[in-house]
C-alpha positions as CSV (number, residue, x, y, z in Angstrom):
1,E,-4.4,-9.0,27.9
2,I,-3.6,-7.9,31.5
3,A,-5.3,-4.6,30.9
4,R,-8.4,-6.5,29.8
5,Y,-8.3,-8.5,33.1
6,Q,-8.1,-5.3,35.1
7,A,-11.1,-3.9,33.2
8,Q,-13.0,-7.1,33.8
9,A,-12.3,-6.9,37.6
10,A,-13.3,-3.2,37.7
11,N,-16.6,-4.0,35.8
12,V,-17.5,-7.0,38.0
13,R,-16.8,-5.2,41.2
14,G,-18.1,-1.8,40.1
15,L,-15.1,-0.1,41.6
16,A,-12.7,2.1,39.6
17,L,-9.0,1.9,40.3
18,R,-8.0,5.3,41.7
19,R,-4.3,4.8,41.7
20,E,-1.8,3.0,39.5
21,I,-0.5,-0.3,40.6
22,S,2.7,-1.9,39.5
23,I,2.4,-5.2,37.6
24,E,5.5,-7.3,37.8
25,K,6.9,-10.8,37.2
26,E,9.0,-12.7,39.6
27,T,10.8,-16.1,39.6
28,R,10.1,-18.4,42.5
29,E,13.4,-17.4,44.1
30,Q,12.5,-13.7,43.8
31,M,9.1,-14.4,45.2
32,R,10.6,-16.2,48.1
33,A,12.8,-13.2,48.9
34,S,9.7,-10.9,48.7
35,F,7.8,-13.2,51.2
36,E,10.8,-13.3,53.5
37,K,10.9,-9.5,53.6
38,E,7.2,-9.4,54.3
39,L,7.3,-12.0,57.1
40,A,10.2,-10.1,58.7
41,K,7.9,-7.1,59.4
42,S,7.3,-6.6,63.1
43,D,3.5,-7.1,62.9
44,N,3.8,-10.3,60.9
45,R,6.5,-11.6,63.2
46,E,4.3,-11.0,66.3
47,Y,1.3,-12.7,64.7
48,L,3.3,-15.7,63.6
49,S,4.9,-16.0,67.0
50,Q,1.5,-15.9,68.8
51,T,0.0,-18.3,66.3
52,E,2.9,-20.7,66.6
53,L,2.5,-20.7,70.4
54,L,-1.2,-21.6,70.0
55,L,-0.5,-24.4,67.5
56,R,2.1,-25.9,69.7
57,Q,0.0,-25.8,72.8
58,F,-2.9,-27.4,71.0
59,R,-0.6,-30.1,69.6
60,L,-1.1,-29.0,66.0
61,L,2.5,-28.2,65.1
62,P,5.5,-30.4,65.8
63,R,8.0,-29.0,68.2
64,E,10.8,-29.1,65.6
65,T,8.8,-27.2,63.0
66,S,9.0,-23.5,62.5
67,L,5.6,-21.9,61.5
68,S,7.3,-19.1,59.6
69,A,9.6,-21.4,57.7
70,L,6.7,-23.8,56.9
71,F,4.5,-20.9,55.7
72,L,7.3,-19.5,53.6
73,E,7.7,-22.9,51.8
74,L,4.0,-23.2,51.2
75,M,3.7,-19.7,49.8
76,T,6.7,-20.1,47.5
77,D,5.5,-23.5,46.2
78,Q,1.8,-22.8,45.8
79,V,1.2,-19.2,45.0
80,A,0.7,-18.3,41.3
81,A,0.2,-14.6,41.8
82,Y,-0.3,-12.2,44.7
83,Y,-1.2,-8.6,45.4
84,D,0.9,-6.7,48.0
85,P,-1.2,-4.0,49.7
86,A,1.9,-2.4,51.2
87,S,3.8,-1.8,47.9
88,K,0.6,-1.6,45.8
89,R,1.9,-4.1,43.3
90,L,0.5,-7.2,41.6
91,V,3.1,-9.9,41.1
92,A,2.7,-13.0,38.9
93,V,5.1,-16.0,38.9
94,S,7.1,-16.3,35.8
95,E,7.5,-20.1,36.1
96,P,5.2,-23.0,37.0
97,P,5.2,-24.4,40.6
98,P,7.5,-27.3,41.3
99,Q,5.6,-30.6,41.0
100,A,6.5,-34.2,41.1
101,S,6.7,-35.9,37.7
102,D,3.6,-37.9,38.3
103,A,1.6,-35.1,39.8
104,P,-1.3,-33.6,37.7
105,R,-0.5,-30.2,36.1
106,V,-3.2,-27.8,37.2
107,S,-2.1,-24.2,37.0
108,R,-2.4,-22.1,33.9
109,E,-2.9,-25.1,31.6
110,V,-6.5,-25.2,32.9
111,P,-8.6,-23.1,30.4
112,G,-9.3,-19.7,31.7
113,M,-7.1,-20.1,34.8
114,E,-4.9,-17.1,34.0
115,C,-8.1,-15.0,33.7
116,F,-9.3,-16.2,37.1
117,V,-6.0,-15.5,38.8
118,Y,-5.6,-12.0,37.4
119,V,-9.2,-10.9,38.0
120,H,-9.0,-12.4,41.5
121,E,-5.8,-10.4,42.3
122,F,-7.1,-7.2,40.7
123,C,-10.2,-7.5,42.9
124,H,-7.8,-7.4,45.9
125,A,-6.2,-4.3,44.5
126,L,-9.5,-2.6,43.9
127,E,-10.8,-3.3,47.4
128,D,-7.5,-2.2,48.9
129,D,-7.8,1.0,46.9
130,H,-11.3,1.7,48.3
131,F,-11.4,0.0,51.7
132,D,-7.7,-0.1,52.9
133,L,-7.1,-3.8,53.1
134,E,-3.7,-3.2,54.6
135,R,-5.3,-1.5,57.7
136,L,-7.9,-4.2,58.0
137,M,-5.3,-6.9,57.8
138,R,-3.3,-5.2,60.5
139,E,-6.3,-4.9,62.8
140,S,-7.4,-8.5,62.2
141,S,-4.0,-9.9,63.3
142,R,-4.8,-9.7,67.0
143,D,-5.9,-13.3,67.1
144,L,-6.3,-16.4,64.9
145,D,-10.0,-16.2,64.6
146,G,-10.1,-12.5,63.5
147,N,-7.4,-13.2,60.9
148,L,-9.2,-16.2,59.4
149,A,-12.5,-14.2,59.3
150,L,-11.0,-11.3,57.3
151,T,-9.1,-13.7,55.1
152,A,-12.4,-15.5,54.4
153,F,-14.2,-12.3,53.6
154,S,-11.5,-10.8,51.3
155,E,-10.7,-14.0,49.5
156,G,-14.4,-14.8,49.1
157,T,-15.1,-11.6,47.2
158,A,-12.0,-12.2,45.1
159,V,-13.1,-15.8,44.3
160,L,-16.5,-14.5,43.2
161,A,-15.0,-11.9,41.0
162,G,-12.6,-14.4,39.5
163,L,-15.4,-16.8,38.7
164,D,-17.4,-14.1,37.1
165,G,-14.4,-13.2,34.9
166,L,-14.1,-16.8,34.0
167,L,-17.7,-17.1,33.0
168,D,-17.5,-13.9,31.0
169,G,-14.5,-15.4,29.1
170,Y,-16.5,-18.6,28.4
171,G,-19.4,-16.4,27.2
172,V,-22.1,-18.2,29.2
173,P,-25.2,-16.2,30.3
174,M,-24.5,-16.7,34.0
175,T,-22.7,-15.3,37.0
176,S,-21.9,-16.7,40.4
177,A,-25.2,-15.0,41.6
178,S,-27.3,-16.9,39.1
179,P,-29.6,-19.5,40.8
180,F,-27.8,-22.6,39.7
181,A,-24.3,-21.2,40.3
182,A,-25.3,-19.8,43.7
183,W,-26.7,-23.2,44.7
184,A,-23.5,-25.0,43.6
185,L,-21.3,-22.5,45.3
186,G,-23.4,-23.0,48.5
187,L,-22.2,-26.6,48.6
188,L,-18.6,-25.5,49.1
189,G,-19.3,-25.1,52.8
190,R,-19.8,-28.9,53.0
191,V,-16.8,-29.8,50.9
192,D,-14.1,-31.9,52.7
193,L,-10.4,-31.3,51.8
194,E,-9.0,-34.8,51.9
195,E,-7.6,-34.6,48.4
196,A,-5.8,-31.3,49.3
197,S,-3.7,-33.2,51.9
198,E,-2.1,-35.1,49.1
199,Q,-1.0,-32.0,47.2
200,L,0.2,-30.4,50.5
201,E,1.9,-33.5,51.8
202,G,4.0,-32.9,54.9
203,T,1.9,-29.9,56.0
204,P,0.0,-30.3,59.3
205,P,-3.7,-30.9,58.6
206,F,-4.8,-27.9,60.7
207,L,-2.6,-25.6,58.7
208,T,-3.7,-27.1,55.4
209,A,-7.3,-26.5,56.3
210,A,-6.6,-23.0,57.8
211,L,-5.1,-22.0,54.5
212,L,-7.8,-23.4,52.2
213,R,-11.1,-23.3,54.1
214,P,-11.3,-19.4,54.1
215,Y,-11.5,-19.6,50.3
216,L,-14.4,-22.0,50.4
217,D,-16.4,-20.7,53.4
218,G,-15.6,-17.1,52.5
219,T,-17.1,-17.6,49.0
220,V,-20.3,-19.0,50.5
221,F,-20.6,-16.1,52.9
222,C,-19.9,-13.4,50.3
223,N,-22.3,-14.9,47.8
224,R,-25.0,-15.0,50.5
225,L,-24.8,-11.2,50.7
226,R,-24.1,-10.6,47.0
227,R,-26.9,-13.0,45.9
228,D,-29.5,-10.9,47.6
229,A,-28.4,-7.3,47.5
230,G,-25.7,-7.2,44.8
231,W,-22.0,-6.2,45.1
232,G,-23.2,-3.1,47.0
233,A,-23.8,-5.4,50.0
234,I,-20.1,-6.3,50.0
235,D,-19.1,-2.7,49.8
236,R,-21.4,-1.9,52.8
237,A,-19.9,-4.7,54.7
238,Y,-16.4,-3.2,54.2
239,T,-17.5,0.2,55.3
240,R,-20.0,-0.6,58.1
241,R,-19.1,-4.0,59.6
242,V,-16.4,-6.4,58.4
243,P,-16.9,-9.9,59.9
244,A,-14.7,-10.1,63.0
245,T,-15.3,-13.8,63.8
246,T,-15.4,-17.0,61.7
247,A,-18.8,-17.8,63.4
248,E,-20.2,-14.9,61.3
249,I,-18.6,-16.4,58.2
250,L,-20.0,-19.9,58.8
251,Y,-23.4,-18.9,60.2
252,P,-24.4,-15.5,58.6
253,E,-28.1,-15.9,59.4
254,R,-27.4,-16.7,63.0
255,R,-24.5,-14.4,63.6
256,Y,-23.6,-11.8,61.0
257,L,-27.0,-10.6,59.7
258,P,-28.6,-10.1,63.1
259,G,-25.6,-8.3,64.5
260,F,-23.1,-10.1,66.7
261,Q,-20.5,-9.3,69.3
262,A,-18.3,-12.1,70.5
263,A,-18.3,-12.7,74.3
264,A,-15.9,-10.7,76.4
265,F,-13.9,-12.6,79.0
266,E,-12.4,-11.1,82.1
267,P,-9.9,-13.5,83.8
268,D,-9.8,-13.9,87.5
269,P,-6.8,-12.0,89.0
270,G,-5.5,-15.2,90.5
271,L,-5.3,-16.7,87.1
272,L,-2.8,-14.1,85.9
273,R,-0.7,-14.5,89.0
274,E,0.2,-18.0,87.7
275,A,2.0,-16.4,84.8
276,T,5.4,-15.4,86.2
277,H,6.8,-14.7,82.8
278,G,3.9,-13.1,81.0
279,V,0.5,-14.0,79.4
280,S,-0.4,-14.5,75.7
281,V,-4.0,-14.3,74.7
282,N,-5.6,-15.7,71.6
283,R,-9.0,-16.9,70.2
284,M,-9.6,-20.1,68.3
285,G,-13.1,-19.2,67.0
286,A,-15.7,-21.5,65.4
287,L,-13.5,-22.4,62.4
288,G,-10.4,-23.0,64.6
289,I,-12.4,-25.2,67.0
290,A,-13.7,-27.3,64.0
291,L,-10.3,-27.8,62.6
292,W,-8.8,-28.7,66.0
293,L,-11.6,-31.2,66.6
294,N,-11.1,-32.8,63.2
295,G,-7.5,-33.9,64.1
296,D,-5.9,-35.4,61.1
297,R,-9.1,-35.3,59.1
298,L,-9.9,-32.4,56.8
299,A,-13.7,-32.5,57.3
300,A,-16.0,-29.5,56.8
301,P,-17.0,-27.5,59.9
302,S,-20.6,-28.4,59.2
303,R,-19.8,-31.9,60.7
304,H,-20.0,-30.2,64.1
305,S,-23.5,-28.9,64.4
306,F,-23.0,-27.5,67.9
307,L,-20.6,-24.9,66.5
308,K,-23.5,-22.7,65.4
309,G,-23.9,-22.0,69.2
310,W,-20.4,-20.5,69.6
311,M,-20.7,-17.2,71.4
312,G,-17.0,-16.7,72.0
313,D,-13.8,-18.2,73.4
314,C,-10.5,-17.0,74.8
315,V,-7.2,-18.9,75.3
316,Y,-4.8,-17.8,78.0
317,F,-1.2,-19.1,77.8
318,L,0.4,-18.6,81.2
319,K,4.1,-18.6,80.8
320,G,6.3,-19.8,83.7
321,G,10.0,-20.6,84.2
322,R,12.0,-23.1,82.1
323,Q,9.7,-22.4,79.1
324,E,6.7,-24.0,80.9
325,V,3.3,-22.9,79.5
326,Q,0.0,-23.6,81.2
327,T,-3.1,-23.3,79.0
328,V,-6.5,-22.1,80.1
329,W,-9.3,-22.2,77.5
330,L,-12.6,-20.5,78.2
331,S,-15.6,-20.7,75.9
332,L,-19.2,-19.6,76.0
333,W,-22.1,-21.2,74.1
334,E,-25.6,-20.3,73.1
335,R,-27.2,-22.9,75.4
336,P,-26.1,-25.6,77.8
337,A,-26.8,-28.5,75.4
338,M,-24.4,-27.0,72.8
339,A,-21.7,-26.6,75.5
340,H,-22.3,-30.2,76.5
341,A,-21.8,-31.4,72.9
342,F,-18.6,-29.4,72.7
343,C,-17.4,-30.9,76.0
344,R,-17.9,-34.4,74.7
345,A,-16.1,-33.7,71.4
346,A,-13.2,-31.9,73.2
347,R,-12.7,-34.8,75.7
348,R,-12.4,-37.2,72.8
349,R,-9.9,-35.0,71.1
350,L,-7.9,-34.4,74.3
351,R,-7.8,-38.2,75.0
352,D,-6.2,-38.7,71.6
353,A,-3.6,-35.9,71.7
354,F,-2.9,-35.2,75.4
355,E,-2.3,-38.6,76.9
356,D,1.0,-37.5,78.5
357,T,-0.2,-34.4,80.3
358,P,-2.9,-33.7,83.0
359,V,-6.1,-32.2,81.5
360,A,-9.2,-30.9,83.3
361,V,-12.5,-30.1,81.6
362,Q,-15.4,-28.5,83.3
363,R,-18.8,-27.3,82.1
364,D,-20.8,-24.7,84.1
365,G,-24.1,-24.3,82.2
366,A,-23.3,-22.8,78.8
367,R,-19.7,-22.1,79.7
368,V,-16.8,-24.6,79.3
369,T,-13.3,-24.4,80.9
370,I,-10.4,-26.5,79.8
371,V,-7.0,-26.5,81.5
372,W,-3.8,-28.4,80.6
373,G,0.0,-28.0,80.8
374,C,0.3,-28.1,84.6
375,A,2.9,-30.1,86.6
376,D,0.4,-32.6,87.9
377,A,-3.4,-33.3,88.2
378,A,-3.6,-31.5,91.6
379,A,-2.1,-28.3,90.0
380,C,-4.5,-28.7,87.1
381,E,-7.5,-28.8,89.5
382,R,-6.2,-25.7,91.4
383,L,-5.8,-23.8,88.1
384,M,-9.3,-25.0,87.0
385,A,-10.8,-23.6,90.3
386,C,-9.2,-20.3,89.6
387,A,-10.2,-20.2,85.9
388,R,-13.9,-21.0,86.7
389,R,-14.0,-17.7,88.6
390,S,-13.4,-15.8,85.4
391,R,-16.3,-13.8,83.9
392,A,-17.8,-14.0,80.5
393,E,-20.3,-11.4,79.2
394,A,-22.3,-11.7,76.0
395,E,-25.8,-10.9,74.6
396,R,-27.1,-14.5,74.5
397,P,-30.7,-15.2,73.3
398,G,-33.0,-16.8,75.7
399,W,-33.1,-20.6,75.9
400,L,-36.6,-20.8,74.3
401,A,-35.7,-18.3,71.5
402,S,-32.5,-20.4,70.8
403,V,-34.4,-23.7,70.6
404,V,-37.2,-22.2,68.5
405,R,-34.6,-20.9,66.0
406,D,-33.5,-24.5,65.4
407,L,-37.0,-26.0,65.0
408,P,-38.3,-26.7,61.4
409,L,-41.3,-24.4,61.8
410,P,-43.7,-24.4,58.8
411,L,-43.8,-20.6,58.8
412,R,-40.9,-18.3,59.6
413,L,-40.8,-14.5,59.8
414,L,-37.2,-13.3,59.4
415,R,-35.8,-10.0,60.2
416,Y,-32.2,-9.0,60.0
417,P,-31.6,-5.3,61.1
418,A,-30.0,-3.1,58.4
419,F,-30.2,-5.9,55.8
420,S,-33.5,-7.6,55.1
421,S,-36.8,-9.0,56.4
422,G,-38.9,-11.8,54.9
423,V,-41.0,-14.8,55.2
424,E,-40.4,-18.5,54.5
425,L,-43.1,-21.2,54.1
426,L,-41.9,-24.8,54.7
427,G,-38.3,-23.7,54.9
428,G,-38.6,-21.8,51.6
429,W,-39.5,-24.9,49.6
430,A,-43.1,-23.9,49.2
431,A,-42.6,-20.1,49.1
432,E,-40.3,-17.4,50.2
433,A,-40.0,-13.6,49.9
434,H,-37.1,-11.4,51.1
435,G,-36.7,-7.7,50.8
436,G,-34.2,-5.2,52.0
437,E,-32.1,-2.1,51.0
438,D,-32.5,-2.0,47.2
439,F,-33.4,-5.6,46.7
440,F,-36.3,-8.1,46.5
441,R,-36.3,-11.8,46.0
442,G,-39.3,-14.2,45.9
443,T,-39.9,-17.8,44.8
444,L,-42.9,-20.1,44.7
445,A,-42.7,-23.9,44.7
446,C,-38.9,-23.9,44.3
447,G,-39.0,-22.0,41.1
448,L,-42.5,-22.4,39.6
449,L,-42.5,-18.7,39.7
450,R,-39.4,-16.6,40.6
451,T,-38.4,-13.0,40.6
452,E,-35.5,-11.1,41.9
453,W,-34.0,-7.6,41.5
454,N,-31.2,-5.6,43.0
455,P,-29.0,-2.8,41.7
456,D,-26.9,-5.4,39.7
457,R,-29.3,-8.0,38.6
458,H,-32.9,-8.4,37.4
459,A,-34.5,-11.8,36.7
460,V,-37.9,-13.4,36.3
461,G,-38.7,-17.0,35.6
462,A,-41.4,-19.6,35.5
463,A,-41.8,-23.3,35.2
464,W,-38.4,-23.9,36.9
465,G,-36.4,-22.0,34.4
466,L,-38.1,-23.1,31.2
467,V,-39.3,-19.5,30.8
468,S,-36.8,-17.0,32.0
469,H,-35.3,-13.6,31.5
470,A,-32.2,-12.3,33.3
471,S,-29.9,-9.3,33.0
472,D,-26.8,-8.4,34.9
473,R,-25.4,-4.9,34.8
474,R,-22.0,-5.8,36.2
475,A,-21.5,-8.8,33.8
476,D,-23.2,-6.8,31.0
477,Y,-25.4,-9.6,29.7
478,T,-29.0,-10.2,28.9
479,Y,-30.7,-13.6,28.5
480,W,-34.1,-14.8,27.3
481,Q,-35.5,-18.3,27.1
482,L,-38.9,-19.6,25.9
483,P,-39.7,-23.3,26.7
484,L,-38.3,-25.6,24.0
485,L,-38.6,-22.9,21.4
486,A,-35.8,-20.4,21.5
487,S,-33.1,-18.8,23.6
488,W,-31.0,-15.7,23.1
489,H,-28.2,-14.1,25.1
490,R,-25.9,-11.1,24.7
491,R,-22.7,-10.1,26.4
492,G,-20.8,-6.9,26.1
493,S,-21.3,-4.0,23.6
494,G,-19.5,-2.3,20.8
495,E,-16.4,-4.2,19.6
496,A,-16.8,-6.6,22.6
497,L,-20.4,-7.5,21.6
498,R,-21.1,-11.3,21.7
499,Y,-24.4,-13.0,21.3
500,R,-25.8,-16.4,20.7
501,W,-29.3,-17.7,19.8
502,R,-30.9,-21.1,19.3
503,V,-34.2,-22.3,17.9
504,L,-35.5,-25.6,19.1
505,G,-32.3,-26.1,21.1
506,G,-30.2,-25.5,18.0
507,A,-31.8,-28.3,16.0
508,L,-33.6,-26.0,13.7
509,A,-31.2,-23.0,13.7
510,D,-28.5,-21.4,15.8
511,G,-26.0,-18.6,15.4
512,D,-23.8,-16.1,17.0
513,E,-21.9,-12.9,16.0
514,R,-19.6,-15.0,13.7
515,R,-21.9,-17.5,11.9
516,V,-25.5,-18.8,11.3
517,R,-26.6,-22.4,10.8
518,L,-29.9,-23.9,9.6
519,L,-30.4,-27.6,10.4
520,F,-26.7,-27.7,11.3
521,V,-25.8,-26.5,7.9
522,P,-23.7,-23.2,7.8
523,V,-25.5,-20.5,5.8
524,W,-23.5,-17.5,6.8
525,R,-20.1,-16.7,8.2
526,D,-18.5,-13.4,9.1
527,R,-15.3,-13.0,7.1
């Protein structure tokens, strides 16, 4: 069975496993020991230490809570399987997660969940084999934003692969790139996580969202690329330009597809002189800012519309004697109005969480500076004056270009270098056409006519899906439908061949590889 899941993952991703991976079972205690060993590595210790400092300074982690201990507990309790890129092994838990007696049982008792989990993890193994996930993970651990961005990208591809494996197991003529499935997955970016807080009770809301949101937002991002250009677009992203910021994940049309480099900050020399015991530097990023602004709520980042204007941010933790830390947070925005909206939201958040410490907030055009952790208000203002002399460099669009991008223009001509160009009429509701490297997609009147093709998928349709044909090379299926008359689809080949057909929706006749019925009466069965 596990070999079948591995073959499914290889077929869906179009990548062959070039090396053997060890497949093992561990108890919860053994898994805990494995995680402890992983967290003890110097790179992971350094990342957790820097992230813990950030969370404490932003009042997101209680003083008495250790981030590494909390993370270890969460991983031990919640993980059903994992792939370790260092040891090249895939490990599944041999016992269910501990749950309260009145908690709903959701793991492998959900139909197909075992298939989803294994295909998901085999996808990680395949991508590590071809694109060196271990190196990418090490490079992304320089700051919180970069780590969340890579997590979103790698988990997004694995979620899509797992879903396609699940749909294959159900035998339905659909993949996550099919129009309805792609539309439904696109809604994940707007999903709140309030129910998740009940299952992760006791976990700080920021950490809960930081663990779960990359799966949702990463799935939306990856399907945006894969929906147009097939899995080859994901492969090219791995080899050419992996998303380095969560702004690229959340706003691909605005950041990733046009090409984006986050703002570079150069602190004023006087700022660094304040740090008598060293400086720690980090970056919150668009997703981190959204989660911080949410406070105890687990709302989606889309609630903060100004975040699409994030151009970069940098947090300096200036360490002094007696474990004192002064925080200087610089951020740059696409235009002054977006910086002003961020300022208002940040002031509200600071009033709620920083009543006991002096805080200074200042906006200079499209740049925002926030300072806290000083001995008194006067010291805060002196540090602010120094911080405002810091420099920020970024390729920002002009004010008019930025405003026009947000206007609901009736006609838009879109061009994304190295990916696609296209046209949209009335926001794509009336008509749209997009073409790029090895793909084309066009629709008229939201599906009155529709055509798409890329190396993985070919589809044509009319009358909003009443007449349609689709074939997917990776999922190995073909589907035909004639309005109200008949439908037919096939999956697999040889011994794995499955097919199903219906006439008049099955009322007149229907059948598959095992049986045939006329007027709901069985007339043939494969013995």
